[in-house]
C-alpha positions in Angstrom: -8.3 125.1 90.3 -11.0 124.9 92.9 -14.6 126.2 92.2 -16.5 127.3 95.3 -19.6 129.1 93.8 -21.5 129.2 90.6 -24.4 131.5 89.7 -26.2 131.2 86.3 -28.8 133.7 85.0 -28.1 136.5 87.5 -30.2 139.7 87.0 -28.8 142.7 88.8 -25.5 143.2 90.5 -23.6 140.0 91.0 -22.9 139.3 94.7 -19.9 137.0 95.1 -19.6 135.1 98.5 -15.8 135.3 98.8 -14.6 138.6 97.1 -11.6 139.0 99.3 -10.1 135.6 99.0 -11.2 134.2 95.7 -11.1 135.1 92.0 -14.5 135.9 90.4 -15.0 135.2 86.7 -18.0 137.1 85.4 -19.7 136.9 82.0 -21.8 140.0 81.3 -24.6 139.3 78.8 -25.6 142.9 78.4 -23.7 146.2 78.0 -22.3 147.4 81.3 -20.0 150.1 82.8 -17.6 148.5 85.2 -15.2 150.3 87.5 -12.2 148.3 88.8 -10.1 150.0 91.5 -11.0 153.4 90.1 -10.5 152.5 86.4 -13.8 152.7 84.4 -14.5 150.4 81.4 -17.5 150.8 79.1 -18.3 147.4 77.6 -20.8 147.9 74.8 -21.1 144.2 73.9 -21.1 141.0 75.8 -17.9 140.9 77.9 -15.9 138.8 80.5 -13.7 139.8 83.4 -11.6 138.0 85.9 -11.7 140.0 89.2 -8.8 139.5 91.6 -9.3 138.8 95.3 -9.8 142.1 97.1 -10.3 144.3 94.0 -13.0 146.9 94.6 -15.5 147.1 91.8 -18.7 148.9 90.8 -21.2 147.9 88.1 -23.8 149.9 86.2 -26.0 148.9 83.3 -25.8 150.8 80.0 -29.4 150.2 79.5 -32.5 150.9 81.5 -32.9 147.2 82.4 -30.7 145.5 85.0 -27.4 143.9 83.9 -27.5 140.2 83.1 -24.6 137.9 84.0 -23.2 134.5 85.0 -20.3 134.2 87.4 -18.0 131.6 89.0 -15.9 132.0 92.1 -12.7 130.0 92.2 -9.2 129.6 93.5 -6.4 129.6 90.9 -2.9 128.0 91.0 0.0 129.9 89.4 -0.2 127.7 86.3 -4.0 128.4 86.0 -3.2 132.1 86.0 -0.6 131.7 83.2 -3.2 129.8 81.2 -5.7 132.5 81.6 -3.3 135.1 80.4 -2.6 133.0 77.3 -6.3 133.1 76.4 -6.5 136.9 76.9 -7.9 137.1 80.4 -5.7 139.5 82.4 -7.0 140.0 85.9 -9.1 143.1 86.4 -9.2 143.9 82.7 -12.6 143.3 81.0 -12.6 142.0 77.5 -15.4 142.2 74.9 -16.5 138.9 73.3 -18.4 138.4 70.1 -20.9 135.9 71.6 -21.9 134.7 75.0 -24.2 131.7 74.2 -21.6 128.9 74.5 -19.9 130.4 77.6 -23.2 131.0 79.4 -24.4 127.5 78.5 -21.3 125.9 80.0 -21.7 127.9 83.2 -25.4 126.9 83.3 -24.4 123.2 82.9 -22.0 123.5 85.8 -24.7 125.0 87.9 -27.3 122.3 87.1 -24.8 119.6 87.8 -23.8 121.1 91.1 -27.4 121.2 92.2 -28.0 117.6 91.0 -25.1 116.2 92.9 -25.1 118.8 95.7 -21.3 119.3 95.3 -18.8 121.4 93.5 -16.1 118.7 93.6 -14.9 116.6 90.8 -13.2 116.7 87.4 -16.4 117.7 85.7 -16.2 121.2 87.1 -12.5 121.7 86.3 -12.9 120.4 82.8 -16.0 122.5 82.1 -14.3 125.6 83.5 -11.4 125.0 81.2 -13.8 124.8 78.4 -15.3 128.1 79.5 -11.8 129.7 79.3 -11.2 128.1 75.8 -14.6 129.5 74.7 -13.5 132.9 75.9 -10.3 132.6 73.8 -12.4 131.6 70.7 -14.8 134.5 71.2 -12.0 137.0 71.8 -10.2 135.8 68.7 -13.4 136.2 66.7 -13.7 139.8 67.9 -10.0 140.3 67.1 -10.6 139.2 63.5 -13.5 141.6 63.2 -11.4 144.4 64.7 -8.6 143.8 62.3 -10.9 144.7 59.4 -11.1 148.1 60.9 -8.2 150.6 61.5 -6.2 149.7 64.6 -4.2 152.4 66.3 -0.4 152.0 66.5 -0.6 149.0 64.1 2.8 149.7 62.5 4.4 149.8 66.0 2.7 146.6 67.0 3.9 144.8 63.8 7.5 145.9 64.4 7.2 144.7 68.0 5.9 141.3 67.0 8.7 140.9 64.5 11.2 141.8 67.2 9.7 139.2 69.6 10.2 136.4 67.1 13.7 137.7 66.1 14.8 138.0 69.7 13.1 135.0 71.5 15.5 135.0 74.5 14.8 138.6 75.5 12.8 139.1 78.7 9.9 140.9 77.1 7.8 143.2 79.4 4.3 144.3 78.4 4.8 147.5 80.6 8.0 148.4 78.8 6.6 147.8 75.4 3.5 149.9 76.2 5.7 152.7 77.4 7.8 152.6 74.2 4.6 153.0 72.1 3.2 155.6 74.5 0.1 153.9 75.7 -1.2 152.2 78.9 -0.4 148.6 79.7 -4.1 147.7 79.6 -4.7 149.4 76.3 -1.5 147.8 74.9 -2.9 144.3 75.7 -6.2 145.1 74.1 -4.6 146.5 70.9 -2.2 143.6 70.6 -5.0 141.1 70.8 -7.1 143.0 68.3 -4.2 143.3 65.9 -3.1 139.7 65.9 -5.8 137.6 67.4 -3.5 136.2 70.1 -2.1 137.7 73.3 1.3 139.3 73.8 2.1 136.5 76.3 1.2 133.9 73.7 3.7 135.3 71.2 6.5 135.6 73.8 6.0 132.0 74.8 5.7 130.8 71.2 8.9 132.6 70.0 10.9 130.9 72.8 9.4 127.5 72.0 10.1 127.8 68.3 13.8 128.6 69.1 13.9 125.7 71.6 12.5 123.4 68.9 15.1 124.5 66.4 17.9 123.9 69.0 16.5 120.4 69.8 16.5 119.5 66.1 19.8 121.0 65.0 22.2 120.7 68.1 23.2 118.1 70.6 22.9 120.6 73.5 21.4 119.1 76.7 17.9 120.0 77.7 19.3 122.0 80.6 21.5 124.0 78.2 18.7 124.6 75.8 16.5 125.8 78.6 19.2 128.3 79.7 19.9 129.4 76.2 16.2 130.1 75.6 16.0 132.3 78.7 14.3 129.9 81.2 15.5 130.1 84.8 14.2 126.6 85.5 14.6 123.4 83.6 11.4 121.9 85.0 9.4 125.0 84.0 10.8 124.9 80.5 9.9 121.2 80.2 6.4 121.8 81.5 5.7 124.7 79.2 7.1 122.8 76.2 4.9 119.8 76.9 1.9 122.0 77.5 2.2 123.8 74.2 3.8 121.1 72.0 2.1 118.0 73.4 5.3 116.2 74.2 8.5 116.6 76.3 11.6 118.2 74.8 13.3 114.7 74.9 10.3 113.1 73.1 10.4 115.9 70.5 14.1 115.4 69.8 13.6 111.6 69.5 10.8 112.0 66.9 13.0 114.1 64.6 
């Protein structure tokens, strides 16, 4: 992850410096209508969005006053993108959050630190931006818990799907195919899934595989490579990285501890 621009306390339309080459994370602290590549989203609460490089977007306030926002421009690695999907941030898909204070404060701290040291380099910015994304996950989860208290469309279909994910961990699950089976758009599917269970579709597909992998590590003498293949991973190294990231230890260390 590389951060190249931070703006805190923006009033009006955000003006990224590098919209065609960098991702832009925007925290909206007021209700807005945002159009992304022709798709309109009406965000009646505080919201966040990760805009991909080159995506065309328009913004309007839902109030008479100008929209209020904070934003960060950054370069992302493939692993960064996977991490963002796991916290509910799909590119070019705005999400409502229950509170913006913590997220806005973290971005403000980064901006102040950047001004003080006249630089955007250093672990402080990467660590704080990761804290921003974790705060987004927390706020989205809080909204999901609130939404679950209300009626959620297609809830029975989503429950069956989630059961199937954990019963069939090695299947190559596709959000687009699952959305088509239910008869809804991919974007709406992601939002409903998060609202229903408080975690993303991607989180559950990863967790189901890792649970199966953990079971095989405990109950068989299969090699790490064989377990990776049996769990549907194309790469041993990717399996080991994902296992350590989500379990806090390598597969070998996990097996030795049992």
